[in-house]
N, C-alpha and C positions, 0 to 999 in steps of 0.2 A: 271183269270188267262187262260193261253193260252190252247187250247185243242190240238196242233200239236205241235211234236217235230220239233225245226229249227235250232240246234246247239246239238254238242257232250254235251256242258258244262249243260245242263239244269237241267241234273236231279242233279247235285250239286247246283245250281244257282237258279233255277227256277225249284223245285220239287213241286211233284203234292203231296209229302206222306213224313214224316220223321219220323222215329224211333230215340226214346232218350233213346240209350244205358246208362243205367246208372242211371235213373229217379229215381228221389224221393221226398218224402214229407216235408222230413224235412227241416226246416227254414236253411236258410245261406248254406243249399249244392249246390253244381254247377247243379246238378242234377235238382233240382226245377228251381234257379235260369235261367238254362236253358229255360225250357218249359215254365216260365212267358215272358221268352224275346221274344221265338216264337210268342207267344199270344199276344201281348202288342200291336201291331198297326194292330190288325185284321185278323191275315193269315189266310184265306180261306181251305188251305189243311188240307189232314188227320194228325195228329199229335198220333202216338202210344207210349205207356210210355214200356218200356223194364225193368223190375227188377225181378228174381225170389222169390223175398222174400215177395213180395203183391199181392194180388188180384187186389187191388185200391189202389191211391194214389189218393190224394183231391177229393176222387168222381172218379176217371175217372178210366176206365179199365186200368190194367196191366198185360203186357204178361212175362210167365219165359222164352221166350228166341223170335231169330227173325224168328226160323223156325214156332213158333205158330202164329205168324199174318195170318190174311186171305187172303193175297196177298203181295208179294213182294212189295219193296217201291223204291220209288227213292234216298233218302237220309238217311244213319244212322249215327246220330249227338253221338262219343263217348263222355261219361262224367262217364270217369272212368280212374281206376290209369294206368300207364303203363306199368307194368307187363303186365297187361288182353289186352292192346293193339293185341298184335299179332292173338292169341286166338278166337277176337270178331271181326275182320277183316277177318280173314277165314269165320266164321260163316258169317258175313255181303255176300261175295264172294258167299260163298254155298246157300243161301238164294235170289240169286237172285238179289241182292241189287247193284242200278246204281253206287252210290256212297256213296263217304264218308266223316267225317267231325272229327278231330283231332285236339284238343287242347293242350295236354299234351305237355311236351318237348320232349318225347321218348327219355331218357339217359340213356344210357347203355346197356345191352345186352339181348339177350333173356336165355330161361331155357339151350336151348343146347349151350351156348356162343359165337350167332352170334351177330352182332353190330344187334341194334333192328334198327335203320331207314334202314339200308339195310333191312331186314327184313320185316318191314312194307311197303317199295317199292317195293320187289320183289312179296307178295301177291297182291297189288292193281293191279300192272302190269298184274299178272297170273291171275287175276281174271277180268281184263276189268273195274276197278273202277276207276274212276274220284276220286281224292283224293287232299281237302284241308288243308295243315298243313303237318306233326305236329307244333308245336310250333307256334301257329296261336290264333288269338282272335276272329276268324269265318269272318261273313262276313253281310253286310245288302242289301237286295233287297226292296227298296220303290218301285218298280214296281208293285209288290205282298204284300206289306204290311208285309216284312220277316225280323227281326231282329233274326241273327243265331247266336247268342254270347250269353256266359253268362254275358258279362257286357254291360245289354242293356241304352239308350239313352233316355232320357225323352225328348228332344228338337226335335226329328225328324218329318216329316209332311210329306208333298205330296214327290214326284221323282222332281230331279231338270234334269239337264242333262253333267254334270261333273261324270264322274267314277274315282274311285280310285283303283290302285294296291299297295299294302305296305308290303316291306319286314322289317318293324318295327312293333309291334305289339302296342306298347306305342302308335307312332306316330301316327297311324292308330286311334287310339281313338283319341287322340288330334285334329286331321282335321275333325274326323265324326263329334264331336261334337264341331264343331267351332258354335260362335255366330255371325258371319259376315251374315249369310243368304246363305252362298254358300252351295248350296243343290244336292245331289248325285240321281241316279238311281241306282247304283252299288256302295259299296265299301269294298273291299277284302283285307283279312289282311292273307299274303299269306302265311306266314311258312318258312318253310322248302322244300318245293314244293317237297315231296317224287315220286307223280306220275303225279301233274299237275302242270303246272307252269305261268310264267308272262306270255310266248308268246301265251298259251290256255288262256287265260285271257282276252288277248289284243283282238284276236281273237275273241271270245266271248264276247265281248265289242261293237268290229265292227260291230257286228252283230243287236245290239239293236237299235231300231228307233231312243229312247230319247237320244243317246248321241252324243253330240258335241266336248266334250272335255274328254281325261282319263290320267289322273295323274299318274307316275310309282314313288315311293322311290324304287331304287333300291341297292341292294349290289352287284347283277350278275346276267349275263344271262344262263343260263344252256344250253338254245338251240337253239344257234344264228342265224342259218338256219331258225327253225321255225318263232323267234322272227323279223328276218327281213322281212320274209314275211307276217308276223299279219302286220307291218310299212307299210308297202306296200299297203296293203288292207285300212287302216288307211287313208292313204293319198290319195288313189283314190275317199274314199266315202267324202271326205273332212271334216275328224275330225281330231284335232289337238292334239297329242300325246306332254305332259310337262312331263320331265323328272329330276328329282333328284339323279344325282347319287351317292353314297356314297364312303367313303372310295376312297379319292381321291390322297392320300400320293401315293409316290413314293418307298414305301417300298418293295413292289412286285415286282423290279425291280434292288435290290441289285446283281442279280448275272448274269447280261447281258457281257457283255465281253466288244462290242463297246459301244461308245460313243453314238450314234443313242439309240444303243439298253436302255440304259437306259434312256433314256429322252423321249423314246417312252411311256410310263405309261401307266396303263390300263384306266386311268381317259383321257388320250389324244383319245385314240383310240376308246373309247365311244363318246366322242365330235364330234369325224371327221364321224363319222356313226351316230351318231343325226345328225349332219350337214347333211350331205348326204342324208338322209331318211326323211326329215322336221320333227323332232322332235325337240320342244325348251326343249334348256336347262337350268337349272335354279340351282344357289349355294343355296338356303335358303327355310325354311319353308313357312316363309313370302311372299316371292318374287313368290314360285309357288301359292300359296293363291291369288295373285295379280293375277299372268297371267291367272288361270283359268278363274278368274272372269269377265275378259274382254273378253278373245277367246270364256267364254259360251253366250256372250252376240248375241243376232242375225245382228245388224249391220256391214257390210264391209267396209274398206275403198276403195278410189279406188288410193289411192297412200302412200306412207310411208311417206307423210309430218304432222307433228303436227299444230295445230293452238293452243295456250293457253292463255287465260286471267285467272287474277289473281286480286285481292284486297290488294296486298302489295310489296311495291319496294323492300324492303330486301327479302320477299320470292321468288319476280322473280328474285335475284341474285346466290338466294342458287339454284333455279331452273337451271337456265343455266348452274351453275359452277358443276352442279351432270350431268347434259344431255351429256356437251363436249365430256368427257371421254370417257362417253356408245357410240356414235358416233348417238344420238339421234338429229334429225333435225326437223329444225323447218319451218314450209313455208315464203319462198318470200311473201311480201302481195304485191297485184299489186295497181295500182295510183287510183281504182276506191274507192276500199277496206280502203285507207290510208286515202281520202280525206272523206269517210262517217265513218270513227273515227276520227278524225281532227274537223269534224261538231259537234260529241257527247262530246269529252272530254274536260274538265275544262282545262284554258289555261295555260300553265307550265309543260301540263303532253305529252309525245311526243306520238303520235302512233305508233305501232312496234308489234314485235311478236318473243317471250311473250310480250303481252301484260298488262299493269300495269293498268285497268280502275279504279280505284279509286282516286278522290279528294279531293273534298272540300264537300262531300254527298249525293251529287245527284246521284238519282238511275238510271244509265244507263247502269245496269248487261246485261240485257236480250238483246237490243239494240247491246250492242258491241261484244257480244256471237255471234250473230245473223250476224253479219259483218263480223266476222270472218269469218263463216259458210260459207259465204255468196262467197270467195274468191275460183276461182277455185282450187287455188295450197294447198289449205288445205282437209288432206283427212281424220281427227281426231279429233276432237274438244275436248278439256279439260279444265275444270273449277278446278282450283286450289284456295282451301280455307278452311278455317277450320270452322266445326257448333259446335258449343257450345251450348249445353243446355239454351232455357230461355232467348236466346239475340234476338231482332226484327231483326238483321242485318242475322242472319242465317234464318228467315223466308222470308225475300227480296232474300236471294243468292238460297234457294228452289224455288220461286218463278221464279225466272228466269231462272232457270235452266228446268225447264218444260216447259215454254215458248219458249227454246232454243229446246229442243228436239222435239216439236209440229213442229218447223220452219224451221227443216232441217232432211234431209232423210241421213244424215252422221253421224260414229258412234259421241254419245255424253259420255265422260267421266269425272265423279266427282274425284278430286283428292283431298285426305287429307292430308296439311303438315305436320300436328300432330295429329297421327294416334288416341292417346287417349284421345283428345278433338271430336271427329265426334259425334255427337248425335246419338245415336243407333236408336231412332223412326225417324229420317230425313234421316239415311242410309235405312232403311228397308223400307222406302216410296219411297226410288228413286229409290231402288233396283225393288220392287214389281211392278215398270215402267218400268223396261228392261233397268235401269241405271247403268253399273257396275260404284262399289265406291271402288277405290282402297286405301289404308291405309299407306302412309310415305311416303315422297319424293322420296328417293333411289330408293322402291320396285318398287313405280307405274312407275317411270320413266323406269326402269328394263322392268317393264311388258312391257309399252307403246314402248317399243324398240324392244321385241320381236315382237308383235303386227303389227306393221310397217313391218319389218325386213321379218317377216314370209310373210307378202303379196308383197313384193318386192320381193323375189322367187320364190312364185308362176308367179308372171310374168313374170319372167324373169328365166324361168328353163334351164340348163345347157344343153349342146348341144356339141357334140363332140366324139369324139374317147376315149373309156377308153384304157388303159394298157394292158388290157388283151386283147384287138381284134386285135393288131397288129403283123404281120406275123414275126413268129424266123427261119432262117434255123434249118430245123432237126437235120441237122449231126453237126450243131456247137452244139445247145443244147447238143446231145446225147455226145459227146464229154467234154463239160468239167462238164457235169453231174459223167462221170466216173473218170474224176478227181479227183471233189468234194468226190466223196465216195471212194477214195486210200488214201485222204488227211483226213477224219471221220476216218478212218483203223487206221493210224497214229497218229490220235491224231493231226493234226496240222493245224495251218489256211492256207488258200490261199490269195498271196501277187502277183499278177502276172498281170501285165497291159496286155498283149496278152487276155485277158477276156475282158478288158475294149474294145479294140480295134476289136475285135471279133462283139460285139454290139454296136457296131456305137458311143461309148463315146471317147470323144477327151485326147490324152494323150501328156505329152511332150518327143521327141527324148531322148531313155534312154538305158541305159545297164547294167546289171548284170553281175560281173566280179569278180573274187578272185584275176586275174591275175595282175599286176597293170602296165604293157605294155598296155595289152590290155585298160586297164582305161586311158594310157595316150595318143593312138591312139585315143581312143572316143573322147577327149576332143579337139586333134588336128583336127577331122573333124568336130562336131560339136559347136567347142568354148566354151570361156564361157559369161556368168559366169556361174558352171555348182553347183548342190545339191549331196550331198553325205550322204548314208543311209544306216544303217545296214538293211543286205537282207535275215531275217530268218522267216520262219512262224512262230517261237516260240516266237515269242518278237511280241505282240501287238501292244503297244502304242511305240515306237520306242525313241521319244522325250524325253519321261522320265524318260531314262537313257542315252541322253546325246549320243543317236545313231543320230540325225540328227544335219548334218552341213551347213548353206547355206555360201554364199555370196564365195565363191572357183571361185577366179579370176585370176589365172596361174598357172602354172604346178607346181610350190614347196607348193603353197596351198595343191593342190590337193596332191602330194606327203604327206602331213603329216597330211591331213585328212584322206588318206589313210589306214595310220599307225596307226591313233589315231581309227578308227573303228572297224579295226581287235584284236584290242588289249582289246578293247570291248567284241568282238563276235569275234573268226576268224570263218571265210568261207567269201562269197561273198558279194560285197559288190556293192550297186545299186547306180547308176548315171542319172543324170536326168539334163536336160538345166533349169537353174532355168526362172520360170515364177514369174513374178508379178502379184499382184493381192488383190483384200479384198478376205479373208478366206471364206468359206461355207462349211457347211458339208449335206453330202446325204446320208442318211441309208435306211436298210431293217430291219425289225425283225419279226419273227414268232409270231404272238399273239395266244396266248392258245386258244381263243375262236375265233375269226373274221380271222386267217391266215395272210397271209402276210402282213403288214401295213408299211407304208416309212416314213422320215424324209427328212424337207429341214430346213436348218437353218443358223444363223451365226457359224460357225466353228473356228476351231485352235483350241491352246491349253486351249485356256478358254470357249470350249465351252458351259460346265456343270454351268459355272458360270453365262455366258449372259444369258442361258436358252431363247433366241430369237429364237423360230423354229414353224414349222408348220408340223400337221401330215398331211398324204395324203394315199389314198386309191386307190386302185388298178381301181377303177372304173372310179378315177378323169381322165375327158382328159385335153389336153393343155389347154385350156382356164380355167380349173377350177383349174389348178397348177398355173397360172399366177396369178390369182386371190388370192391365196393365197401365193405366194410369195411378192406380192405386199401390205398383211398386216402385214407383217413384219416391227417392229419396224426400225430395221437397213436397208428398203428397200432405202432408199435413198443413202447409197453407191452407190447402185446399179442403182441409177436414175440420178445419177450424181453430189451428194453432193461436195461442196469445191473442184470446178475445177476437178471431176474424171469426166473419159470417163465416159458416159452414156451408157446403158448394154440396148441391147431389152431385154424385159423381155419375148417376146415370146418365143425368140432364146432362152434363159434360159430356160424357161419351156420345152421346148424341149428335151433337154440335159436331165433335169429330166426323160421326159417320156421315153428316150430311157431308160437312168438305172430303172426304174418300170419295165417295157419292160424284159430287161434282168431278175430282180428279180421274177417276174413272170413264166418266161422260165425256171429259175433253181429253183424255190420255194421247189420244193420235196428234194435236196441236199443242201438246206442253212440253219441256225439257225440265223444268225448277218450278214448284208453286209453292210460296210459306204466307201466313199469318205471324207477323211477327209486329207489335203484341196483341195475341189474344188476350186481352184483359178478364179477368175474373174476381167478381167481388157477391158472393154469395151467389143466390137464387140470376145474377148478372152477369152474362157472356157476352161479350160483343167486341168485334177484332176492327182491331184501329189500322190495322196497317194491313198493306195486300200487294205482293212483286208474283210475278207471270212472267217468266221467262220463257216463250215460245219457241216450238220446237224447229229446229234448223231447220229451210226447204233443201228439200231432196233433189240434186241439181243431176244427177244419176240418167 
């Protein structure tokens, strides 16, 4: 164990001494299970047993209290009932313990009626205690051969290079106990995070020399700024963070008032945050395991292209079918490589990538794989095969794989298309040699895409000016913040196009009036066709109630439209020059954890049905915004599909950037804001509808 302290979480996760409050010698008791677990791997630190009922437990000395110990301990593990937790945590703080571990659910209230979790959090913070839990499974620290859990594993051996932090205890147990030889240096069941949270754990794990990969199974992030800072430290040190975000449904957005507010759910924001900070986002546990194993390997690719060899024409078709929608790119082979392969393959088998090298039974596997590896365009080499026990072909594949690894410095990966046919013996052999073994076609290909995409991004970091960096006139900002404050007091929205004009967003000529004569004069000056809309801050989505009339081509139609709208909602009518183009949405929402976030996507009245949008962050530059716009399914509408006038993606990204600058300047006064639609027709881009929901007044 280390003699010197290096991180504030060392007393919790690398303790030199542990006290078990509630230790017991009774078979099956949690207090005994915990002690046996701590001892199971040969933990070298001191372990003190606390229980006033005994002088000895299983031949070991027992102490009546923490105060009776010969010296303060680093970590106190609570093997006691929930109702006893507050008092014993106070005793731990008084005894100058540095950390605590709570396994119980901490459900209910204290004797004086306070919520138990809040009471424990307050005690821990007041006593400067790091604390894992409550409602957790504990942690495993294989660097110091410590299982701090009541449910020990019999399969754990030496530490690896992958760390785990999980908000799900049962999932934590399943992952740590995996049978695929994915080894952890630390695996932490975070529980309720009453004092110490995921940001602290990531920060600690980044400091550990053995950490190459950190896996996160996340329900939420309670300290966003600290979390982002920890991610930044991980990225700077070349440590890959893989995150599986739980709770991806949109239920949490049911109270959003704007379309974009409903679209920018927490999962979308997390995905954007992850992308921005180099975090690999996965969707399933198997995908996370494959991805972690791949990134934990030592070798790194020089590009994002794959060279893949397999022994089945059918499986080759399956691989390309799955790979295409994932955007996984197979390297185009050079003429020299193709000629080399043609000299190896049986007649009638075409040299290509992916390569089917199995013909009439001639063993050319190693030669074919090395030919792929020799091609300059291949960044990562994959052997896709199944390795059932007891077959000579399995042995041949393994021999060829070993020759391939020895013959190239590029990453070499074994991929099983049928996970449950992969020989455990052969897989263990290859993993011991540093070869990642991926289990299943889809999860393997997803992992490979994460692997290649991550290294592509490292090679081409985003450069440019974020929305937060652009100067906005202070007088303009202050005037609109005052207007938003007045709207908040009146509990109304703001739908004033002067706001967009002031911040440099193009809008068509318009007039708001309740006077028909003024409306006719506007039409005479600006010309037809026109659009007429109800102009009321109390009506957010006017089209839903017939409050928008398009295609007004003459004076008679204008009179009729004016009368109809005033019959629906007496008061002003907004007239605009009618602009043609495809409809897009541009929105802003205040995320409760990460602050202002933005949305751009396919707009109009079917926006929530089409759900084709991207989430943008204030740090995104014009170049990054353009890249995200081009990733949309509907982007061909902007690029000139079906005879449409093409739109300059950079010009559109600059409009989006201007909207984001406005949102950042006014963020203290805005809850939600959207332009829907933003009409785009070639080089003409115009906002034709605006909704701003002011931030609610703080009456605290």
